[in-house]
MOPAC internal coordinates of N, CA, C and O (Angstrom, degrees):
PM7 1SCF
backbone

  N    0.0000 0     0.00 0     0.00 0    0    0    0
  C    1.4397 1     0.00 0     0.00 0    1    0    0
  C    1.5346 1   108.80 1     0.00 0    2    1    0
  O    1.2310 1   120.72 1   -44.07 1    3    2    1
  N    1.3135 1   116.23 1   135.93 1    3    2    1
  C    1.4606 1   122.63 1  -177.21 1    5    3    2
  C    1.5177 1   109.87 1   -76.98 1    6    5    3
  O    1.2310 1   120.58 1   -52.19 1    7    6    5
  N    1.3346 1   116.50 1   127.81 1    7    6    5
  C    1.4528 1   121.80 1   177.97 1    9    7    6
  C    1.5209 1   108.17 1   -89.56 1   10    9    7
  O    1.2310 1   120.69 1   -55.55 1   11   10    9
  N    1.3322 1   116.28 1   124.45 1   11   10    9
  C    1.4472 1   121.14 1   179.16 1   13   11   10
  C    1.5192 1   109.20 1   -94.15 1   14   13   11
  O    1.2310 1   120.55 1   -45.99 1   15   14   13
  N    1.3087 1   116.56 1   134.01 1   15   14   13
  C    1.4543 1   121.20 1   177.17 1   17   15   14
  C    1.5201 1   109.00 1   -87.22 1   18   17   15
  O    1.2310 1   120.74 1   -54.83 1   19   18   17
  N    1.3214 1   116.20 1   125.17 1   19   18   17
  C    1.4546 1   121.46 1   178.68 1   21   19   18
  C    1.5211 1   108.71 1   -99.34 1   22   21   19
  O    1.2310 1   119.83 1   -41.99 1   23   22   21
  N    1.3313 1   117.93 1   138.01 1   23   22   21
  C    1.4610 1   119.53 1   177.76 1   25   23   22
  C    1.5240 1   110.62 1   -65.25 1   26   25   23
  O    1.2310 1   120.78 1   -33.31 1   27   26   25
  N    1.3125 1   116.11 1   146.69 1   27   26   25
  C    1.4643 1   122.53 1   177.87 1   29   27   26
  C    1.5253 1   107.67 1   -76.18 1   30   29   27
  O    1.2310 1   120.02 1   -61.99 1   31   30   29
  N    1.3380 1   117.58 1   118.01 1   31   30   29
  C    1.4704 1   119.49 1  -177.37 1   33   31   30
  C    1.5243 1   112.94 1   -65.01 1   34   33   31
  O    1.2310 1   119.82 1   162.58 1   35   34   33
  N    1.3329 1   117.94 1   -17.42 1   35   34   33
  C    1.4624 1   120.19 1   179.16 1   37   35   34
  C    1.5178 1   112.12 1   -82.31 1   38   37   35
  O    1.2310 1   119.85 1   170.14 1   39   38   37
  N    1.3066 1   117.89 1    -9.86 1   39   38   37
  C    1.4632 1   122.43 1  -179.08 1   41   39   38
  C    1.5230 1   109.94 1  -101.59 1   42   41   39
  O    1.2310 1   120.97 1   -28.25 1   43   42   41
  N    1.3178 1   115.74 1   151.75 1   43   42   41
  C    1.4642 1   120.76 1   176.38 1   45   43   42
  C    1.5153 1   108.47 1   -66.45 1   46   45   43
  O    1.2310 1   120.50 1   -30.44 1   47   46   45
  N    1.3235 1   116.65 1   149.56 1   47   46   45
  C    1.4612 1   121.15 1  -178.56 1   49   47   46
  C    1.5268 1   109.67 1   -79.91 1   50   49   47
  O    1.2310 1   121.07 1   -96.78 1   51   50   49
  N    1.3302 1   115.56 1    83.22 1   51   50   49
  C    1.4616 1   120.43 1  -179.07 1   53   51   50
  C    1.5259 1   111.89 1  -108.47 1   54   53   51
  O    1.2310 1   120.71 1  -165.56 1   55   54   53
  N    1.3261 1   116.26 1    14.44 1   55   54   53
  C    1.4564 1   119.23 1   179.61 1   57   55   54
  C    1.5137 1   113.49 1    80.37 1   58   57   55
  O    1.2310 1   119.01 1  -170.22 1   59   58   57
  N    1.3296 1   119.49 1     9.78 1   59   58   57
  C    1.4582 1   123.05 1  -178.13 1   61   59   58
  C    1.5115 1   112.51 1   -57.68 1   62   61   59
  O    1.2310 1   119.83 1   133.20 1   63   62   61
  N    1.3259 1   117.93 1   -46.80 1   63   62   61
  C    1.4631 1   121.56 1  -179.84 1   65   63   62
  C    1.5219 1   110.63 1   -65.25 1   66   65   63
  O    1.2310 1   121.10 1   139.66 1   67   66   65
  N    1.3235 1   115.50 1   -40.34 1   67   66   65
  C    1.4640 1   118.85 1   178.58 1   69   67   66
  C    1.5224 1   110.34 1   -64.26 1   70   69   67
  O    1.2310 1   120.71 1   142.65 1   71   70   69
  N    1.3104 1   116.25 1   -37.35 1   71   70   69
  C    1.4634 1   120.72 1   178.82 1   73   71   70
  C    1.5223 1   110.98 1   -65.18 1   74   73   71
  O    1.2310 1   120.53 1   136.58 1   75   74   73
  N    1.3409 1   116.59 1   -43.42 1   75   74   73
  C    1.4633 1   120.58 1   177.95 1   77   75   74
  C    1.5163 1   109.69 1   -62.52 1   78   77   75
  O    1.2310 1   119.96 1   137.55 1   79   78   77
  N    1.3161 1   117.68 1   -42.45 1   79   78   77
  C    1.4631 1   122.03 1   179.74 1   81   79   78
  C    1.5306 1   110.63 1   -60.55 1   82   81   79
  O    1.2310 1   120.16 1   135.34 1   83   82   81
  N    1.3181 1   117.29 1   -44.66 1   83   82   81
  C    1.4611 1   120.80 1  -179.53 1   85   83   82
  C    1.5215 1   111.83 1   -68.08 1   86   85   83
  O    1.2310 1   119.90 1   148.26 1   87   86   85
  N    1.3224 1   117.80 1   -31.74 1   87   86   85
  C    1.4564 1   121.64 1  -179.50 1   89   87   86
  C    1.5205 1   112.39 1   -65.08 1   90   89   87
  O    1.2310 1   119.64 1   154.76 1   91   90   89
  N    1.3152 1   118.30 1   -25.24 1   91   90   89
  C    1.4516 1   120.28 1  -178.70 1   93   91   90
  C    1.5364 1   112.24 1   -87.06 1   94   93   91
  O    1.2310 1   120.19 1   174.92 1   95   94   93
  N    1.3049 1   117.24 1    -5.08 1   95   94   93
  C    1.4581 1   121.40 1  -178.41 1   97   95   94
  C    1.5243 1   111.45 1   -96.16 1   98   97   95
  O    1.2310 1   120.90 1   -35.80 1   99   98   97
  N    1.3149 1   115.88 1   144.20 1   99   98   97
  C    1.4504 1   121.73 1   171.84 1  101   99   98
  C    1.5285 1   107.28 1   -62.71 1  102  101   99
  O    1.2310 1   119.10 1   -39.57 1  103  102  101
  N    1.3242 1   119.32 1   140.43 1  103  102  101
  C    1.4726 1   120.38 1  -178.85 1  105  103  102
  C    1.5349 1   111.98 1   -56.15 1  106  105  103
  O    1.2310 1   121.14 1   -45.35 1  107  106  105
  N    1.3112 1   115.43 1   134.65 1  107  106  105
  C    1.4655 1   121.14 1  -176.05 1  109  107  106
  C    1.5304 1   111.70 1   -60.73 1  110  109  107
  O    1.2310 1   119.88 1   147.84 1  111  110  109
  N    1.3291 1   117.84 1   -32.16 1  111  110  109
  C    1.4695 1   120.24 1   179.03 1  113  111  110
  C    1.5320 1   110.48 1   -64.23 1  114  113  111
  O    1.2310 1   120.14 1   141.44 1  115  114  113
  N    1.3246 1   117.34 1   -38.56 1  115  114  113
  C    1.4622 1   120.80 1   178.23 1  117  115  114
  C    1.5242 1   111.05 1   -67.04 1  118  117  115
  O    1.2310 1   120.66 1   136.97 1  119  118  117
  N    1.3366 1   116.34 1   -43.03 1  119  118  117
  C    1.4618 1   120.98 1   178.92 1  121  119  118
  C    1.5271 1   109.47 1   -62.35 1  122  121  119
  O    1.2310 1   120.65 1   133.96 1  123  122  121
  N    1.3161 1   116.37 1   -46.04 1  123  122  121
  C    1.4487 1   121.52 1  -179.77 1  125  123  122
  C    1.5301 1   111.52 1   -60.58 1  126  125  123
  O    1.2310 1   120.57 1   136.54 1  127  126  125
  N    1.3134 1   116.52 1   -43.46 1  127  126  125
  C    1.4679 1   121.09 1   179.77 1  129  127  126
  C    1.5396 1   110.62 1   -62.20 1  130  129  127
  O    1.2310 1   120.45 1   137.35 1  131  130  129
  N    1.3157 1   116.75 1   -42.65 1  131  130  129
  C    1.4700 1   120.13 1   178.76 1  133  131  130
  C    1.5266 1   111.21 1   -66.31 1  134  133  131
  O    1.2310 1   120.49 1   140.17 1  135  134  133
  N    1.3200 1   116.67 1   -39.83 1  135  134  133
  C    1.4614 1   120.20 1   178.28 1  137  135  134
  C    1.5211 1   110.64 1   -62.97 1  138  137  135
  O    1.2310 1   120.51 1   136.57 1  139  138  137
  N    1.3393 1   116.63 1   -43.43 1  139  138  137
  C    1.4689 1   120.80 1  -178.95 1  141  139  138
  C    1.5251 1   111.99 1   -62.42 1  142  141  139
  O    1.2310 1   120.54 1   143.88 1  143  142  141
  N    1.3463 1   116.58 1   -36.12 1  143  142  141
  C    1.4665 1   120.30 1   178.86 1  145  143  142
  C    1.5256 1   112.49 1   -63.55 1  146  145  143
  O    1.2310 1   120.49 1   152.09 1  147  146  145
  N    1.3316 1   116.66 1   -27.91 1  147  146  145
  C    1.4610 1   121.16 1  -176.48 1  149  147  146
  C    1.5291 1   113.17 1   -89.41 1  150  149  147
  O    1.2310 1   120.67 1   173.83 1  151  150  149
  N    1.3296 1   116.32 1    -6.17 1  151  150  149
  C    1.4680 1   120.80 1  -176.04 1  153  151  150
  C    1.5253 1   111.19 1  -113.39 1  154  153  151
  O    1.2310 1   120.55 1   -19.28 1  155  154  153
  N    1.3295 1   116.55 1   160.72 1  155  154  153
  C    1.4737 1   119.13 1   174.34 1  157  155  154
  C    1.5282 1   110.20 1   -59.51 1  158  157  155
  O    1.2310 1   120.79 1   -26.54 1  159  158  157
  N    1.3178 1   116.09 1   153.46 1  159  158  157
  C    1.4626 1   122.31 1  -174.35 1  161  159  158
  C    1.5295 1   113.47 1   -56.01 1  162  161  159
  O    1.2310 1   119.97 1   144.81 1  163  162  161
  N    1.3059 1   117.66 1   -35.19 1  163  162  161
  C    1.4694 1   121.04 1  -175.90 1  165  163  162
  C    1.5345 1   112.89 1   -89.72 1  166  165  163
  O    1.2310 1   119.76 1  -177.84 1  167  166  165
  N    1.3244 1   118.06 1     2.16 1  167  166  165
  C    1.4689 1   121.04 1  -178.72 1  169  167  166
  C    1.5199 1   110.93 1   -73.19 1  170  169  167
  O    1.2310 1   121.22 1   -32.38 1  171  170  169
  N    1.3166 1   115.28 1   147.62 1  171  170  169
  C    1.4540 1   121.39 1   176.31 1  173  171  170
  C    1.5241 1   107.98 1  -114.48 1  174  173  171
  O    1.2310 1   120.88 1   -29.12 1  175  174  173
  N    1.3358 1   115.92 1   150.88 1  175  174  173
  C    1.4584 1   121.16 1  -178.54 1  177  175  174
  C    1.5212 1   108.18 1  -122.53 1  178  177  175
  O    1.2310 1   120.52 1   -56.34 1  179  178  177
  N    1.3234 1   116.62 1   123.66 1  179  178  177
  C    1.4634 1   121.52 1   179.00 1  181  179  178
  C    1.5195 1   110.16 1   -69.71 1  182  181  179
  O    1.2310 1   121.13 1   -30.42 1  183  182  181
  N    1.3237 1   115.43 1   149.58 1  183  182  181
  C    1.4581 1   120.94 1  -179.95 1  185  183  182
  C    1.5209 1   111.47 1   -57.88 1  186  185  183
  O    1.2310 1   120.01 1   139.06 1  187  186  185
  N    1.3337 1   117.59 1   -40.94 1  187  186  185
  C    1.4639 1   119.17 1  -178.88 1  189  187  186
  C    1.5241 1   111.52 1   -66.40 1  190  189  187
  O    1.2310 1   119.90 1   150.83 1  191  190  189
  N    1.3402 1   117.80 1   -29.17 1  191  190  189
  C    1.4617 1   120.70 1   176.21 1  193  191  190
  C    1.5269 1   110.26 1   -68.39 1  194  193  191
  O    1.2310 1   120.73 1   137.90 1  195  194  193
  N    1.3312 1   116.21 1   -42.10 1  195  194  193
  C    1.4700 1   120.66 1   177.52 1  197  195  194
  C    1.5253 1   110.36 1   -63.62 1  198  197  195
  O    1.2310 1   120.80 1   134.54 1  199  198  197
  N    1.3249 1   116.08 1   -45.46 1  199  198  197
  C    1.4672 1   120.67 1  -179.64 1  201  199  198
  C    1.5263 1   111.29 1   -62.09 1  202  201  199
  O    1.2310 1   120.84 1   137.68 1  203  202  201
  N    1.3238 1   115.99 1   -42.32 1  203  202  201
  C    1.4625 1   121.00 1  -179.76 1  205  203  202
  C    1.5289 1   110.68 1   -63.32 1  206  205  203
  O    1.2310 1   120.48 1   132.77 1  207  206  205
  N    1.3241 1   116.70 1   -47.23 1  207  206  205
  C    1.4629 1   119.86 1  -179.18 1  209  207  206
  C    1.5219 1   110.64 1   -68.19 1  210  209  207
  O    1.2310 1   120.11 1   146.09 1  211  210  209
  N    1.3302 1   117.39 1   -33.91 1  211  210  209
  C    1.4667 1   121.11 1   176.46 1  213  211  210
  C    1.5289 1   109.52 1   -59.16 1  214  213  211
  O    1.2310 1   120.12 1   134.61 1  215  214  213
  N    1.3020 1   117.38 1   -45.39 1  215  214  213
  C    1.4708 1   121.50 1   177.51 1  217  215  214
  C    1.5244 1   110.80 1   -62.80 1  218  217  215
  O    1.2310 1   120.72 1   134.58 1  219  218  217
  N    1.3265 1   116.22 1   -45.42 1  219  218  217
  C    1.4712 1   120.63 1  -176.60 1  221  219  218
  C    1.5246 1   112.54 1   -64.06 1  222  221  219
  O    1.2310 1   120.13 1   131.09 1  223  222  221
  N    1.3213 1   117.36 1   -48.91 1  223  222  221
  C    1.4705 1   119.00 1  -177.38 1  225  223  222
  C    1.5247 1   110.78 1   -68.85 1  226  225  223
  O    1.2310 1   120.47 1   145.55 1  227  226  225
  N    1.3234 1   116.71 1   -34.45 1  227  226  225
  C    1.4569 1   119.69 1   177.95 1  229  227  226
  C    1.5273 1   110.18 1   -65.71 1  230  229  227
  O    1.2310 1   120.52 1   137.72 1  231  230  229
  N    1.3107 1   116.60 1   -42.28 1  231  230  229
  C    1.4587 1   120.84 1   178.36 1  233  231  230
  C    1.5329 1   110.87 1   -66.06 1  234  233  231
  O    1.2310 1   120.38 1   139.37 1  235  234  233
  N    1.3272 1   116.88 1   -40.63 1  235  234  233
  C    1.4684 1   120.96 1   178.90 1  237  235  234
  C    1.5315 1   110.24 1   -61.61 1  238  237  235
  O    1.2310 1   120.18 1   133.57 1  239  238  237
  N    1.3175 1   117.26 1   -46.43 1  239  238  237
  C    1.4620 1   121.33 1   179.29 1  241  239  238
  C    1.5244 1   110.24 1   -61.18 1  242  241  239
  O    1.2310 1   120.41 1   136.96 1  243  242  241
  N    1.3126 1   116.83 1   -43.04 1  243  242  241
  C    1.4600 1   121.54 1   178.74 1  245  243  242
  C    1.5286 1   110.98 1   -63.33 1  246  245  243
  O    1.2310 1   120.20 1   138.17 1  247  246  245
  N    1.3089 1   117.22 1   -41.83 1  247  246  245
  C    1.4610 1   123.96 1  -179.87 1  249  247  246
  C    1.5285 1   110.90 1   -61.33 1  250  249  247
  O    1.2310 1   120.74 1   129.84 1  251  250  249
  N    1.3228 1   116.18 1   -50.16 1  251  250  249
  C    1.4672 1   121.19 1  -179.05 1  253  251  250
  C    1.5300 1   110.44 1   -66.87 1  254  253  251
  O    1.2310 1   120.41 1   136.48 1  255  254  253
  N    1.3213 1   116.82 1   -43.52 1  255  254  253
  C    1.4581 1   120.58 1  -179.40 1  257  255  254
  C    1.5250 1   111.00 1   -63.40 1  258  257  255
  O    1.2310 1   120.14 1   141.12 1  259  258  257
  N    1.3094 1   117.34 1   -38.88 1  259  258  257
  C    1.4618 1   121.24 1   178.42 1  261  259  258
  C    1.5277 1   110.56 1   -61.86 1  262  261  259
  O    1.2310 1   120.44 1   136.68 1  263  262  261
  N    1.3081 1   116.77 1   -43.32 1  263  262  261
  C    1.4655 1   121.27 1   177.79 1  265  263  262
  C    1.5267 1   110.85 1   -62.67 1  266  265  263
  O    1.2310 1   120.28 1   136.68 1  267  266  265
  N    1.3197 1   117.07 1   -43.32 1  267  266  265
  C    1.4636 1   121.57 1   178.30 1  269  267  266
  C    1.5336 1   110.33 1   -64.54 1  270  269  267
  O    1.2310 1   120.69 1   139.76 1  271  270  269
  N    1.3167 1   116.29 1   -40.24 1  271  270  269
  C    1.4597 1   121.31 1   179.55 1  273  271  270
  C    1.5228 1   111.19 1   -64.63 1  274  273  271
  O    1.2310 1   120.34 1   141.82 1  275  274  273
  N    1.3256 1   116.96 1   -38.18 1  275  274  273
  C    1.4677 1   120.79 1   177.42 1  277  275  274
  C    1.5268 1   110.41 1   -60.24 1  278  277  275
  O    1.2310 1   120.56 1   139.15 1  279  278  277
  N    1.3267 1   116.54 1   -40.85 1  279  278  277
  C    1.4656 1   120.49 1   177.47 1  281  279  278
  C    1.5362 1   110.09 1   -61.75 1  282  281  279
  O    1.2310 1   120.63 1   134.74 1  283  282  281
  N    1.3099 1   116.41 1   -45.26 1  283  282  281
  C    1.4666 1   120.64 1   179.83 1  285  283  282
  C    1.5258 1   111.06 1   -61.44 1  286  285  283
  O    1.2310 1   120.64 1   138.60 1  287  286  285
  N    1.3116 1   116.39 1   -41.40 1  287  286  285
  C    1.4554 1   120.77 1   179.03 1  289  287  286
  C    1.5272 1   110.80 1   -61.98 1  290  289  287
  O    1.2310 1   120.43 1   135.43 1  291  290  289
  N    1.3285 1   116.79 1   -44.57 1  291  290  289
  C    1.4627 1   120.76 1   178.36 1  293  291  290
  C    1.5193 1   111.89 1   -61.34 1  294  293  291
  O    1.2310 1   121.19 1   144.97 1  295  294  293
  N    1.3364 1   115.33 1   -35.03 1  295  294  293
  C    1.4635 1   120.61 1  -179.12 1  297  295  294
  C    1.5251 1   112.16 1   -91.72 1  298  297  295
  O    1.2310 1   120.79 1  -172.51 1  299  298  297
  N    1.3315 1   116.09 1     7.49 1  299  298  297
  C    1.4667 1   123.02 1   178.22 1  301  299  298
  C    1.5363 1   112.01 1    56.69 1  302  301  299
  O    1.2310 1   121.48 1  -135.88 1  303  302  301
  N    1.3249 1   114.77 1    44.12 1  303  302  301
  C    1.4647 1   120.98 1   175.43 1  305  303  302
  C    1.5091 1   108.17 1  -116.05 1  306  305  303
  O    1.2310 1   120.76 1   -25.13 1  307  306  305
  N    1.3346 1   116.15 1   154.87 1  307  306  305
  C    1.4609 1   121.03 1  -178.87 1  309  307  306
  C    1.5209 1   113.10 1  -104.96 1  310  309  307
  O    1.2310 1   120.02 1   161.30 1  311  310  309
  N    1.3288 1   117.56 1   -18.70 1  311  310  309
  C    1.4626 1   120.82 1  -174.53 1  313  311  310
  C    1.5256 1   110.75 1  -107.07 1  314  313  311
  O    1.2310 1   121.01 1   -53.99 1  315  314  313
  N    1.3356 1   115.68 1   126.01 1  315  314  313
  C    1.4556 1   121.88 1   175.71 1  317  315  314
  C    1.5298 1   107.39 1   -83.80 1  318  317  315
  O    1.2310 1   120.59 1   -53.58 1  319  318  317
  N    1.3161 1   116.48 1   126.42 1  319  318  317
  C    1.4665 1   120.90 1  -179.09 1  321  319  318
  C    1.5301 1   110.72 1  -105.47 1  322  321  319
  O    1.2310 1   121.41 1    -7.91 1  323  322  321
  N    1.3152 1   114.90 1   172.09 1  323  322  321
  C    1.4674 1   120.52 1   175.26 1  325  323  322
  C    1.5153 1   111.25 1   -60.33 1  326  325  323
  O    1.2310 1   120.66 1   142.96 1  327  326  325
  N    1.3256 1   116.34 1   -37.04 1  327  326  325
  C    1.4678 1   120.19 1   177.99 1  329  327  326
  C    1.5342 1   111.07 1   -64.40 1  330  329  327
  O    1.2310 1   120.34 1   145.72 1  331  330  329
  N    1.3326 1   116.96 1   -34.28 1  331  330  329
  C    1.4706 1   120.47 1   176.91 1  333  331  330
  C    1.5234 1   110.65 1   -66.21 1  334  333  331
  O    1.2310 1   120.64 1   141.65 1  335  334  333
  N    1.3279 1   116.39 1   -38.35 1  335  334  333
  C    1.4689 1   120.27 1   178.32 1  337  335  334
  C    1.5308 1   109.71 1   -65.39 1  338  337  335
  O    1.2310 1   120.33 1   137.26 1  339  338  337
  N    1.3254 1   116.98 1   -42.74 1  339  338  337
  C    1.4671 1   120.60 1   177.83 1  341  339  338
  C    1.5255 1   110.01 1   -61.57 1  342  341  339
  O    1.2310 1   120.24 1   134.67 1  343  342  341
  N    1.3221 1   117.14 1   -45.33 1  343  342  341
  C    1.4591 1   121.67 1   177.27 1  345  343  342
  C    1.5314 1   110.57 1   -57.43 1  346  345  343
  O    1.2310 1   120.64 1   134.92 1  347  346  345
  N    1.3291 1   116.38 1   -45.08 1  347  346  345
  C    1.4640 1   120.95 1  -179.72 1  349  347  346
  C    1.5234 1   111.18 1   -62.63 1  350  349  347
  O    1.2310 1   120.25 1   136.16 1  351  350  349
  N    1.3310 1   117.13 1   -43.84 1  351  350  349
  C    1.4582 1   120.13 1   178.78 1  353  351  350
  C    1.5257 1   110.90 1   -59.44 1  354  353  351
  O    1.2310 1   120.48 1   136.62 1  355  354  353
  N    1.3310 1   116.68 1   -43.38 1  355  354  353
  C    1.4662 1   120.68 1   178.80 1  357  355  354
  C    1.5285 1   110.45 1   -65.72 1  358  357  355
  O    1.2310 1   120.02 1   136.41 1  359  358  357
  N    1.3276 1   117.56 1   -43.59 1  359  358  357
  C    1.4631 1   121.84 1  -179.79 1  361  359  358
  C    1.5199 1   111.68 1   -61.07 1  362  361  359
  O    1.2310 1   120.97 1   146.39 1  363  362  361
  N    1.3185 1   115.76 1   -33.61 1  363  362  361
  C    1.4668 1   120.82 1  -177.63 1  365  363  362
  C    1.5293 1   112.85 1   -89.06 1  366  365  363
  O    1.2310 1   120.58 1  -179.07 1  367  366  365
  N    1.3332 1   116.50 1     0.93 1  367  366  365
  C    1.4652 1   120.03 1   177.00 1  369  367  366
  C    1.5131 1   114.91 1    88.84 1  370  369  367
  O    1.2310 1   119.63 1  -164.38 1  371  370  369
  N    1.3265 1   118.31 1    15.62 1  371  370  369
  C    1.4576 1   122.15 1   179.21 1  373  371  370
  C    1.5251 1   110.20 1  -100.36 1  374  373  371
  O    1.2310 1   120.67 1  -127.34 1  375  374  373
  N    1.3232 1   116.33 1    52.66 1  375  374  373
  C    1.4643 1   121.47 1  -176.39 1  377  375  374
  C    1.5278 1   112.26 1   -59.67 1  378  377  375
  O    1.2310 1   120.26 1   143.69 1  379  378  377
  N    1.3287 1   117.12 1   -36.31 1  379  378  377
  C    1.4677 1   119.36 1  -179.36 1  381  379  378
  C    1.5269 1   111.52 1   -63.01 1  382  381  379
  O    1.2310 1   119.83 1   145.19 1  383  382  381
  N    1.3309 1   117.94 1   -34.81 1  383  382  381
  C    1.4566 1   120.94 1   176.64 1  385  383  382
  C    1.5238 1   110.93 1   -75.29 1  386  385  383
  O    1.2310 1   120.58 1   141.91 1  387  386  385
  N    1.3234 1   116.49 1   -38.09 1  387  386  385
  C    1.4640 1   119.42 1  -175.94 1  389  387  386
  C    1.5265 1   110.95 1   -65.50 1  390  389  387
  O    1.2310 1   119.76 1   145.14 1  391  390  389
  N    1.3172 1   118.06 1   -34.86 1  391  390  389
  C    1.4653 1   119.92 1   179.80 1  393  391  390
  C    1.5317 1   110.82 1   -65.53 1  394  393  391
  O    1.2310 1   120.41 1   137.51 1  395  394  393
  N    1.3142 1   116.82 1   -42.49 1  395  394  393
  C    1.4642 1   121.02 1   177.59 1  397  395  394
  C    1.5237 1   110.42 1   -64.38 1  398  397  395
  O    1.2310 1   120.72 1   137.44 1  399  398  397
  N    1.3096 1   116.23 1   -42.56 1  399  398  397
  C    1.4590 1   120.51 1  -179.53 1  401  399  398
  C    1.5240 1   111.91 1   -66.54 1  402  401  399
  O    1.2310 1   120.12 1   146.16 1  403  402  401
  N    1.3426 1   117.37 1   -33.84 1  403  402  401
  C    1.4716 1   120.92 1   176.78 1  405  403  402
  C    1.5312 1   110.36 1   -59.66 1  406  405  403
  O    1.2310 1   120.68 1   136.01 1  407  406  405
  N    1.3173 1   116.30 1   -43.99 1  407  406  405
  C    1.4686 1   121.34 1   179.46 1  409  407  406
  C    1.5233 1   109.84 1   -63.94 1  410  409  407
  O    1.2310 1   120.30 1   132.98 1  411  410  409
  N    1.3277 1   117.02 1   -47.02 1  411  410  409
  C    1.4589 1   121.42 1   179.58 1  413  411  410
  C    1.5239 1   110.98 1   -60.33 1  414  413  411
  O    1.2310 1   120.46 1   134.08 1  415  414  413
  N    1.3334 1   116.72 1   -45.92 1  415  414  413
  C    1.4568 1   121.38 1  -177.41 1  417  415  414
  C    1.5269 1   111.16 1   -63.84 1  418  417  415
  O    1.2310 1   120.32 1   140.54 1  419  418  417
  N    1.3350 1   116.99 1   -39.46 1  419  418  417
  C    1.4692 1   120.35 1   177.88 1  421  419  418
  C    1.5242 1   110.38 1   -63.15 1  422  421  419
  O    1.2310 1   120.22 1   137.15 1  423  422  421
  N    1.3273 1   117.18 1   -42.85 1  423  422  421
  C    1.4697 1   120.86 1   178.09 1  425  423  422
  C    1.5157 1   110.78 1   -65.74 1  426  425  423
  O    1.2310 1   120.26 1   139.81 1  427  426  425
  N    1.3141 1   117.12 1   -40.19 1  427  426  425
  C    1.4684 1   121.76 1   179.00 1  429  427  426
  C    1.5249 1   110.33 1   -61.42 1  430  429  427
  O    1.2310 1   120.85 1   133.21 1  431  430  429
  N    1.3292 1   115.98 1   -46.79 1  431  430  429
  C    1.4661 1   120.03 1  -179.53 1  433  431  430
  C    1.5256 1   111.41 1   -63.94 1  434  433  431
  O    1.2310 1   120.61 1   149.17 1  435  434  433
  N    1.3262 1   116.43 1   -30.83 1  435  434  433
  C    1.4603 1   121.53 1   178.48 1  437  435  434
  C    1.5326 1   111.32 1   -70.17 1  438  437  435
  O    1.2310 1   120.03 1   143.30 1  439  438  437
  N    1.3163 1   117.54 1   -36.70 1  439  438  437
  C    1.4592 1   123.31 1  -176.45 1  441  439  438
  C    1.5321 1   112.34 1   -88.36 1  442  441  439
  O    1.2310 1   120.18 1   156.92 1  443  442  441
  N    1.3168 1   117.26 1   -23.08 1  443  442  441
  C    1.4570 1   121.82 1  -174.20 1  445  443  442
  C    1.5257 1   114.45 1   -51.75 1  446  445  443
  O    1.2310 1   118.70 1   133.71 1  447  446  445
  N    1.3364 1   120.09 1   -46.29 1  447  446  445
  C    1.4732 1   118.39 1   179.20 1  449  447  446
  C    1.5308 1   112.69 1   -60.78 1  450  449  447
  O    1.2310 1   120.61 1   144.39 1  451  450  449
  N    1.3263 1   116.43 1   -35.61 1  451  450  449
  C    1.4618 1   120.54 1   178.54 1  453  451  450
  C    1.5262 1   110.90 1   -68.16 1  454  453  451
  O    1.2310 1   120.21 1   139.13 1  455  454  453
  N    1.3261 1   117.20 1   -40.87 1  455  454  453
  C    1.4605 1   120.88 1   177.88 1  457  455  454
  C    1.5261 1   110.49 1   -63.38 1  458  457  455
  O    1.2310 1   120.89 1   138.84 1  459  458  457
  N    1.3129 1   115.91 1   -41.16 1  459  458  457
  C    1.4637 1   120.20 1   179.47 1  461  459  458
  C    1.5286 1   110.22 1   -59.95 1  462  461  459
  O    1.2310 1   120.50 1   134.49 1  463  462  461
  N    1.3125 1   116.65 1   -45.51 1  463  462  461
  C    1.4657 1   119.04 1  -178.27 1  465  463  462
  C    1.5287 1   111.58 1   -69.10 1  466  465  463
  O    1.2310 1   119.83 1   147.72 1  467  466  465
  N    1.3087 1   117.94 1   -32.28 1  467  466  465
  C    1.4662 1   121.02 1   177.87 1  469  467  466
  C    1.5324 1   110.23 1   -65.37 1  470  469  467
  O    1.2310 1   120.78 1   133.36 1  471  470  469
  N    1.3255 1   116.12 1   -46.64 1  471  470  469
  C    1.4599 1   120.02 1  -174.65 1  473  471  470
  C    1.5260 1   113.56 1   -80.40 1  474  473  471
  O    1.2310 1   119.92 1   159.73 1  475  474  473
  N    1.3099 1   117.75 1   -20.27 1  475  474  473
  C    1.4613 1   119.11 1   179.24 1  477  475  474
  C    1.5151 1   111.71 1  -100.64 1  478  477  475
  O    1.2310 1   120.58 1   168.92 1  479  478  477
  N    1.3441 1   116.49 1   -11.08 1  479  478  477
  C    1.4592 1   120.02 1  -179.52 1  481  479  478
  C    1.5072 1   113.51 1    79.25 1  482  481  479
  O    1.2310 1   120.65 1  -171.67 1  483  482  481
  N    1.3364 1   116.36 1     8.33 1  483  482  481
  C    1.4568 1   120.32 1   178.78 1  485  483  482
  C    1.5251 1   110.38 1   -86.54 1  486  485  483
  O    1.2310 1   120.44 1   -26.81 1  487  486  485
  N    1.2819 1   116.76 1   153.19 1  487  486  485
  C    1.4602 1   121.22 1   175.92 1  489  487  486
  C    1.5079 1   112.92 1    76.44 1  490  489  487
  O    1.2310 1   121.10 1    15.00 1  491  490  489
  N    1.3200 1   115.51 1  -165.00 1  491  490  489
  C    1.4663 1   121.99 1  -176.07 1  493  491  490
  C    1.5170 1   112.65 1  -105.49 1  494  493  491
  O    1.2310 1   119.69 1  -165.74 1  495  494  493
  N    1.3107 1   118.20 1    14.26 1  495  494  493
  C    1.4623 1   121.11 1  -177.20 1  497  495  494
  C    1.5383 1   110.21 1   -67.11 1  498  497  495
  O    1.2310 1   121.61 1   -39.27 1  499  498  497
  N    1.3243 1   114.53 1   140.73 1  499  498  497
  C    1.4780 1   120.92 1   177.39 1  501  499  498
  C    1.5084 1   109.36 1  -124.31 1  502  501  499
  O    1.2310 1   121.65 1   -29.87 1  503  502  501
  N    1.3120 1   114.45 1   150.13 1  503  502  501
  C    1.4763 1   119.92 1   178.91 1  505  503  502
  C    1.5131 1   108.87 1   -85.18 1  506  505  503
  O    1.2310 1   120.10 1   180.00 1  507  506  505

């Protein structure tokens, strides 16, 4: 369930609550770009569709991250890792997503040392 932020009646109406609400949302341009990639080139997307999906994906990310964070807290760790996100997806019943993410994470971990050497100039890596 989506938690709505209510403005504090003791504070002046300076848009503070609205600003906090927008800060928790994925940028609409990113959502729109992802939506466009999934549709035919000539398709149009209504603003309310973008806004709705922006809320949904932001809530989904928050939901999964919260579950991963709970695991870290139980294990007395401060950093949420990719493995924690995979664990959270599985715990929440999103096994189909977790399998895809496992493959991506394995490839990322395989390439990470090469990326590090490229960006730091260490080693023999070439662009």
